[in-house]
N, C-alpha and C positions, 0 to 999 in steps of 0.2 A: 393221259392227256389232261384230263381234268386235275389230277394230282400235281402234274408238273406246272399247269397254269395256276392252280389254286395256291400253291406255296408262295410263288412270287407275288401274286395278287395280295395275299395276306400281309406279306412283309410291306408291300407298297402301301396298303391301307393303314397299316400300323404306323409307318413313318409319316404318312399324311395326317394321321390323327394327332401325333406328337407336334407336328408343325402348326396344326390348327390350334391346338391347346396352347402353345407358346404365343401364338398371335393373340389369342384370347387374354392371356395374362398380361401381355404388353399393352393390349387395348384397355384393360381394366386399370392398369397402373397410369396410362397416359391420359385417359379420358378427363380426369379432374384438371390436368394441366391445360388440355385443349379447351375446355369449357370455362376456365378461370378468366377473370377480367380485372382491369384496374378499377378500384373503387372510385365512385364519384366524389367530388370535393365534399358534398353534404355528408356522405358516409364516412369520409376520412375525418371530418371535424367531430362527428358524433362518436367515432371509434376512439379518437384521441381524447375526447372529453374536454376539448379546449378550442375556442374561437380566437384566432389571432388577428388583431385589427391594427392597421397603420393609422397614426394620428399625428397631430402636432400640438405640443403643449401650449396652451394659451387660454384666454378668457372664454372664447366662443367654442372651444373644443373639449379638452379635459385638463384638469389640474388636481392638485392635492388640497383638499379642504381640511377643516379642523377634525372631521370624523371620517377621513378616508378620501378616496378619489371622487371627484365630481365634474360637473360640466355638462353642457348640452349633448355633445357627441358621446360622452362617456355614459350618460344615463340612457341614451337611446341604444347603444350597442350593448350595454349591460342587460337591458331588457331583451334584446335579440338573443343574447347568449342564454338567458333563462328560457326563452321561448324554445330554443333548440335543445335545452336540457344540459348545457355544458358551461364551463367556467369561461371567464374572459381574460385575455392578456392583450395589453396595449403596447405596441412598439412605437416609440417616438422618432419620427423623421422631420428634420427641420426644413429641408428644401422641398418646395411644393412640386418641383419638376420631378425629383426623386421619388416622391410619394406615388405619382402616377406610374412611374416606370417600375416600381416594386410591387405593384398590385398583382397578386397571383403567384408571387415567389414565396420562398420560405419565410420571408419577412411578414407576410400577412395574406389572408384569404381576400380581404377587402380593405378599402381605405374609408375612413370616416373623419374628415378633417375640414369640414366646412367648404367642401369643394363646389364651386360654381359649375354648372353644366354648360360647356361651351362646344362649338362645332369642332374645334381642333382637338379637344380632349376626348371627344366621342369617336375620334379615329383611333384612339389608343385604348380606351376602356369602355366598359358598358355601365351606364348609370341606372341606379335603382329608381323606384317611384320617388319623386321629390318630396321632401318633408317640410321645406320652408321656402318662401320667396323673398328675395332681397332686391334692392337696387344699388348699383354702384353710385356713390355720391362724392362730388367735389366738396372738399373741405378747405375753407379759407379763414384768415384772421379777421375777426369782426371789425377791427379798426382800419382795415384796408378796403379798397374798392372791391365790391362784391361782383365776381364774374358771373356772367349769365349764359355764356356759350363757350364752346371749344375755342373759338378764335380769341377769347380773353386769356386763355392759358398760354398762348405763345410768348416766348421770350421770358418765361417765369421759371423759377426753380420747383420742379415737381418731383416728388419721390413716391415710389410704390414698392410693394413687396415683389422680389424677383420670382419669375415664373408664375405669377398670379394671374387671375383672370382680369385684374385691373391692367397689368402690363399687356396682356393679350389684346385687350380692347383698345389700349393707346396704340398698339401697332397696326391695328385696323384703321384707326382714325388718321394715322400718319400718311395713309395713301391719299387722303383728301387734304391734309394739313402738313405738307412736307417740312415745315419749320417747327413742328411740335417736337420738343425734347423732354426727356425725363430721366430719372436715375432709378436703378433698381437695386435693392438690398435684400439678402436672404435672412439677415440676422435681426430683423425687426418684426415686430407685431403691429397690427393696425393701431392698437393703443398708443405705441411708440410714435407713429406717424401723426396721430392726432395731436399729441404733445408737442411734436416739433412745429407744427403749424401754431399752437397756442402760444409757444415760446418765441415765435418768429424765426426759427431756424431754417424753415423752408416756406415757400409761398403757398403751395397747394399740395394736397395728397388726394388720393381716391381710396375710399374704403367702403365696405359693405354697410348697408343701413343698419343691420342688426348690431354690428360692432359699434357703430356711432351711437346707437340708442343706449347701449348699456354703459357708455363711457362719456356721454356728453356733459354730464354734470361735473365731471372731474376737471375738465379744462375748458372753462367757460368762454374763453376767447375764440376757440375753434368752432366754427359754425358751418352749416350745410349751405353751400352756394346754389347748387342745382343737381338734379339726378342726371348722370351722364349715360345712363342706359335705361332701357325698359325693365320691368321686373324679370328677374332671372331665378332659376331653380337652383336650389342646393340639394345635393343627393350623395349617396354612397357610390363609390367606384368599385366595380368588379372586373376581373380579367376578361377580355373580348376573346373568348374561346368556346369551343363546341360544348364543354361541360358547363352547363348553366344551372346545375342542381341547387347550389347555394344562393345564386341570384333569384331563382324562382321562389325559394323559400322566403327570402327577404321581402320579395313582392307580397307575399301572403302576410307576412308580419305587419308590413306597413298598412295593408288594407284593414287588418284588424285593429291596430291601435288608432287608425283614423275613425273607424266606426264606433269604437267604445269610448272615444274622448280622451284616451291616454296621451296621445300626441299633443292635443290642445293643451293639456295640463302641463306637460313638460315645457312647452313653449312659454306658457304663462310663468312657470317657476324660474326659468333661467333668464328671462328678460325684464326682471324687476330687481331692485336692490334698495339698500337702505338710503334714506334721505337725511339731510341736515334737519336739525330741530328748527322748524319754521315758526313764525309768530303764532299762527293758530294752534300749532302743536303745543307750544309753550303755554298758551292760555289754558288749553285742555288739560295739560299736566298739572297746572297750578290748581285748577278746579278739582281735579281727582284727588288731590291731597286730602281734601275734606270729605270727599264721598267714598273713595275706595280704600285709601290706606289704612284708616282706623279699623276696617274689618280685618286686616291682615297683620296689623302691627304686632299683636302678641305672638303670633306664630313666628314672624320674622325675627323677633328679639330672642324667642326660645332657640330657634335653629342658629342664629348667630352666636348665642351663648355656648351652645354645645360644641361648635367648631371654631371658637375663638375668633369671631369675625365682628366687624362693626356693623350693627343692624342697619344703619342708615345706608351703608354701602350695599348691603344685601337687598335692601328695599330699592335703591337706585338701579341695581343690576336687573332686578326682576321687572321694573317698570320698563326698562330698555327692551327686555325680551318679550313681554306679554301685556304691558299696560295694566298689570295686576288683574289679569283675566285668566281664571283657573281653567277655563275651557278653550283657550287660544290654540290655534292650529295654523301651521304654515303649509304652503304647497309642498315643501320638501319633507314634510312628515314630522317635524318637531312639534311637540305639543306640550300644554299645560302652563302653569304659572311661571315656570323657569325654562319653558320651551326646551325640553330635553329630548334627545334622540333616543331611539330604542336601545342602541348600544351604550349610551351614557347612562340610561336608566338601568340597564343590566349591570354595568360597572358599579353603580352606587347601591344596587340592591333594592331598587323600588319596583313594584309590580304594576301600579296604576299611575300613569302620568297625569291623569285628569283629576287625581285626588290632590287637593291644594297642599295638605300637610306633607304627603310624600314628595310632592314636587319640590317644595320649598326646602325641606331637609336634604333631599337628593341634590338639589342645586348647590346648596351650601356645602355639602360634603364634596361635591365635584370641584367647586371653586377652591376649597381648601386644598384638595389634592394637587390642583395646578399651582397654587401659591407655594406649596411645600416643595415643588419641583424646580422652582426658580432658584438659582445658586444662592446659597446662605449668605455670601459676602454682600449681596445686594440688599439694602435695607429699605424700609418704607420712607417716603411714599413711593419711591421708584419700583420697589418690588411689587407693591399692590397694583401699580398701573401696568406693569409688564405682565402681571398675572391676568389682569382684565383683557389685555390684548391677546394673550395666549388662549384665554377662555373663548374668545371670538374666532380667531384665525388658526389656532393650533400651535402647540409648542414647537413642532418642527419648523414652521414658517417663522415664529419668533426667533428661534435660534439662527435661522438663515439671516434674518434682519439684523441681529446682533453681530454676526459675522461680517456683514456688509458695513455696519457701523464702524467696526474696528478697521476695516480695510480702508475706509474713507476718512480715517483719522479722528473719529468720534469715540465717545465712551460707550461701550456696549452695555454698561451697567446703569446707564442714565436714560430715563425715559425721553427726555428732551432731545437727546441725540438719536436714539432708536426710532422715534416717531418721524424723524426727518428721512430715515432710510426705509422704513416699512413700504412706502409707495413704490420703491424701486423693484419690489417683488413682482410687480405687474410688467416690468420692462424686460423684453426678451434678452437683451445683452447682459442683464444681470442674473435673471432666474435660470437661464440655461446653464449656468455655471454652479448652481446651488443644489443641494441634495434634494430638496422637496419641491423645486420647480416653481411654476406660476402660482401667484396668490393675488387676490384683490386687496393689495396691501393698504390702500387708503381707507378700507373699511374698519379695520381695528383702530385707526387713528380717530376716526369719527366716533366709533363705539366708546372709546375711553373718554373722549371729550364729552359725549352726551351724558355718560354715567357721572362724571365729575360735575356737570351742570345740574343733573337731577339730585345728586347727593348734596350739593351746596344748598339747593332749594329746599330739600327736606330738612336739612339742618336749620335753615332759616325759618321754616315753618314751625319747628318745635320751639326755636327761640321765641318766636312771636307769641306762642301760647303762654310762654312763661313771663313775658313782659306785658306791662299795661299800656305802653305807649307804642302803638303799631308803627308809627313812622320811624321812631328810633330803631326799631328792630329791622325795618326794611332798609334803611340807610346802611346799617351796619352790615347786613348780609350782602347787599349789593356790592359793597366794596370787596367782599370775599370772593364772589363768583363772577363779577362783571368782566374780568380778564378772559373768562372762557365763553361767555355768550352775552353780547349786548342785546340780542333779540329776547333771551329769557329775562334779563333785567327789565326791559321795557314792558314785557308782558306782565310781570308781577306788579310793577308800578301801576298799570292800567287797572289791575284788580284791586289794588290798594285804594286807588282814587274812586272806583266804582264797585263797591261791595256787592251790588246786585249781580255782577257777572260771575260770582263764585257760587251761584245757586245750583249749577249743574251737578 
């Protein structure tokens, strides 16, 4: 009995054991699959080594500068990428509505495009901690009647950027003012709209206060009429989904840069720009000819001789850069007598940007390299002036301006024609078709003009030393540079009349 029972029982147990073993093997194989999960957005970003950001090419977002990409949003996102330990890729989208719709897709994990936080947009995306506050401002032509309320905007030609917060606010106002009309365009930047008001092409526009601030001196006829909104927040947009890992990390990032003052420094850096040579600045320059220039004249002449340059040009360029201050430093990190970036210093082989000799020779070497890259068929003085512009804005943007000059019927080898087209690099309808995108094209125009002013005055100053009759020298020199700067001429005359003012 036991034997008969024992044999089938043994076989049964053996079979059961095999089945249990097989189940164990299957469980061992499938357990990782069962326990695996989709990585979070933050984990995916770190695994790929790249943060992909959606933005809009323009003056308040990102653009290509003479030493690489720059701009307010670019610098912020670049720091965030570094904070995460990854590289940054920016994908450009022109339409603001598309930017919102593409957040969280393969086009980008977030959007950093100067986006105003609005109730409508909050239904589509999740906004980060705000990094800046702006107001929407009505811009009018200063020769026209200044509007003071929305009622004054009725029956006028108004243009705003399509799908913008400005258009959204106008739609809200239309509920109260049914007769309110406006036009929306996707192919313009706020700078373009300000210029249209300045030129009288439209009656009014609405722009953000930060955009007006950095562009107000370019188009002086365009003035602020009134704020049409209360202060509003600008922030990054993240997808409104359960996975908030990258969003949470961004919140930590903004908390840290607000506490350590980095955000404040970035804001200061990107909302300041070069100014025209004003009367007081002209007087200060004229005084420094006697106080500062003699100290550096020998070094400037030595560097100019080594790189076959006009030493007075090198002196004028260095004054434009640093006011002949070897310890000068800008918020963007350029430093020294010639205000070189770290990359430029490395390119020309200098180790200490605050060493005046290294900086002067490095700056001379770099200017010479830029000058030599201008097409050989272009001769001085045009070649020299084009090189100055490239030194300021970058060779890529200068080439874009020369292409525009040719398209517009001008001579791309002549500075007088190129300088008329350089400001077009700030207009969306032009720069979106060019290789290097947006640039503050008016700046190299002023830059070259200032240096020519300074060089003429330096030449006059040298001439003055060689002549015994000061008034003869002044009159001769004034004729040479008055076409560039009546302000500079008047400042110098004031010094000639009152020598006591040159004691500084």
